[in-house]
N, C-alpha and C positions, 0 to 999 in steps of 0.2 A: 504493500500500500504506500502511495505517496500522499502526503498531506501538505497543503499550502496554507500559510497564515495570511489572511486578507487584512489589508489596512489601507486607509485613504479612501478617496472617492472612486467614482466609476472607472475612470481611466487607469488608476493604479490597480484596482481590483482586476481589470482586464489583463494588464501585463502579468500580474502574479498568476492568474489562472492559466494564461497561454503558456508560460514557461513550465508550469507544473504539468499541464496537459501533455506537452511534448515529452517530458521525462516519463510520465506514466505510460504513454503510448510506446515509447522506446523499451520500457521494461515489461510491457504487456501486463500491467498490474492496475489495480483500482486506484482512482483518484478521489480524495475527499477534501472538503474545505473546512478550515479552522476559522470560524467567524468570531472567536472570543474577544478579539481586539476591537471589533466594530461596536458602535453605539456607546461604548463606555471607556474609550481611550483616555488616559490621564495625560495632561500636558499637551493636548492638541485638540483639534476639532473632531467631535464624535461624528462618525460617518455610518450611514445605514448600509445594509447588505443590498447591493444593487444588481448583482449578477442574476438575481431571480427574474429580472425582466427580459433576459436573453434566453435563447434556445439551447441552454445547457441542461444536462440531466445528471449533475454530479451531487451526491449526497453530502450532508454536513457531518463532519467528524464528531464523534462523541467525546466528552471530557476524558473518558477512560482511554480511548484510542490515542488522543493527544498526549496524555500522561505517559502512555507506554513508550512514546518516542522521546519525550522531553525528560523523563525521569520524575517529573512532579507537575510543575505549573509554569505559567508564563514567566514568573520571576526567575526560574531556572534558565529559561532561554535568554532572558535579558542579561543575566550574569554571564552566561556562556558567551553571548555576543560581545560583551565588554572585554572578556579575556581574549577572544578570537581577534578582535580588532587590535588589542594592544600587542599581540604577537604576530599580527599580519596573517592570521589563519582564517579559513572560512569554514572549517569542518569540525564537528563534534559528533560522537556516536549518536546517530538518530537525527541530528539537526545539522542543516547546512545554512549558514548565515551569510548574507551578502556583506562583504567587507570592503568593496570599492564599487564605483558606479559603472565602470565600463564592463564590457562583456567578459564573462567568466566561462571559458569552454568546459571546465570541469562539471558544470551543471548538466551538460548534455549526457553525461554517462554516470551520474550518481547511482548508488545502489538502491534497490527496493528498500522499503521501510525507512524513508527519509522524510523529514519535515523541512520544507523550504521557508525561510524567514528572510524577506527582503523585498525589493521592488522589481528587479529584473527588467529594466527598461531598455530593451533592445530587441528588434525583430530577429536577431541572430539566435535567440533562444527558441524560436518557434517557426522560423521561415520555412523549414522543410515540411511543415504541416499547415501551411498558410491557408489552403483551401478549407481544411477542416475548421480552423479557427474562424474563418469568415462565416461558415455555415452556423457554427455554434454562437456566434455573436450577432446573429440576426434577431430582430425583435419577435416576441411571441404574440403580439397583438397586431391587428391590421390597421392600416392608416385610416383615420376617420376625422371628421370635423375639420378644425382649423389646420391640423397637421396634414390632412389629405389635400386641402386647398393649397397650402404652401408647397407641398411636394410636387403638385402639378405645375405650379409656377416655376419651381426650381428646374424641373425637367424640360420646360418649354424655353428656357433661356440658356445662354452661355454663362452658367451660374458659377459664382466664386463664393465659397464660404470664407468668412473672416471671423476669427474668434478673438474676443477681447476678454481676458481673464483678469478680474479684479477681486472682489469678495475678500477672502482671507489674505490674499496677496497684499491687500491694502490695510485691512482692519487689524490683522494680527502682526505685531511688530516683529516677532520672531520669524514668522513665515516670510514677511517682507524682506527681512535681512538675508534670508536664504535665496529667495526667488527673484524679488523685484518684479516689475511689470514691463511689458513692451511699450516703447515710446510711441507717441503719435507719429513721429518721424519714420519709425519702422513701418507702420501701416501705410503711410502715404507713399513711401518709396516702393513698397510692395505693390501697391495699386498701380503705380506708374509702370512697373515692370509687366504686370498683368495686361495693362492696356496696350503695351507694345507687342504682346504675343497673342492675346486672346481677342478676337473680334467682338466688339459690342458686349463687354462683360456686364453682368448684373450681379452686384454684390449682396449676399445675404449675410447679415451680421448677427452673430450669436454671442451673447454675453450674459454674465451674472449681474451686470449693472447696465441695463439698456438705457436708463436715463442719462448716465454719464456719456454713453456713446452718442446719443442724440444731441447732447449739448456740446460735445468736444470733438467729434470726428466727422468733419465735413468732407465727404467723399466726392471726388470729381467724376462720378459716373452714377448711373441708376443704382439705387440700393434699397433694401428692405431690412429693417431691424426686427428680428424675431423676439416677441415679447410675451407670448402667451404661456409658455412652459416655465413656471416661476419657482418650482420647488426642486429640491435635490432628488426627490423620488420621480421627477419627470425628466431627469437629465438624459435618460436613454431615448426619449422622444426627440430632443434636440440633436442628439448624436446621430440618430437615423437620418434626420433632415440634412445634417451636415454631410453625411456620407453620400447623399444623393447628388450633391453638387459636383460639377465637372472639374473644378480647380479649387485650390485651397491656400489660404493665408492663415497659418496657425499661430497661436501664442506659445509661450514657454509653459505648456500645459499638456499633461498626458491625455486629457479629454479631447482636445483638438488634434493631437497626434493620431488618435484612433479614428477620429472623423475623417482625416485625410487618408489614413492607411486603408480603411474599409471601403473607400471609394473605388468603384470598379471601372472607372473611365480609363482605358488603356493609355490615353494621351494626356493624362492629368499633369498639371504643373502644380507643384507644392512648394510654397515658400515658407521657410521656417527661420526663427531667430537664431543667429549664430551664438548669441549669449543666452544660455538657458538658465544659468545660476549666477548669483552675484559673486560666488566663490570661484575664482579662476583656477584653483587647484583641482577642481572636480573634472575628471576626464569624461567628456560627453561624446567622444569620437564614435561610439557605437550606438548612440541614441537615435540619430537621424539617418534614415536610409540614404544610400550614396547618390541616388538620382533626385533627391530633393535639393532645392536651391537654398543655400544658407545665406542669410542677409544680416 
């Protein structure tokens, strides 16, 4: 059995699942989800379990199954993680902890009965089962109402998704110190590049702060700000709309990373921020696919 510990929002949960799914598939073993850190995380924003909105059929690990791998509880994993990081190691019997941000090839061949603890933000962890991941990350409900109306508009245009991530990136000082936000200049330069390549682009703007977008982002082309999906439990609805767009301008956010990656337009242009974190020591060389334009 492979167990993966979920943490963070929808985009992070998708990265964690995808890496664990590939390992479980490689080992021909069962995959289960550890959701014990969701909704009640200390020292950060509590996040709900969001993968339930997608077409995956993976069960939740029981406390007993988790304890069998960790030796006891989350506190054991936390202590192990600190020791691993101090020694530059990623492995402990039953637990494999992410100790750096770039791709770790050892994850691809870990043994059965492993608990994965980390974010695993690179398509290199699951690229060889990409079609399976796309199928499992399809929504389980049909398009309806406002979502259906906007989807039809997206499909009728040379649509470009543009994601503005603010929320906790602004409100939480600790999160802001790590991530920062993409500048207005980044978005304007990205739009100019799109206009030079894509004929008559129509920009569909997705944001957790649409009021800020309307007041501060004056785009030099036709645009529609998506405002109707307003809660974290509706994030998967915006993600689907984003993925239907033909081209993408993403933020330094795993959410819009997935919106662009899930797009099935073979000629898509994806523009991504070269600066993903405020900390320049973090190696993000494996985070963005090689064919995406870094700006």
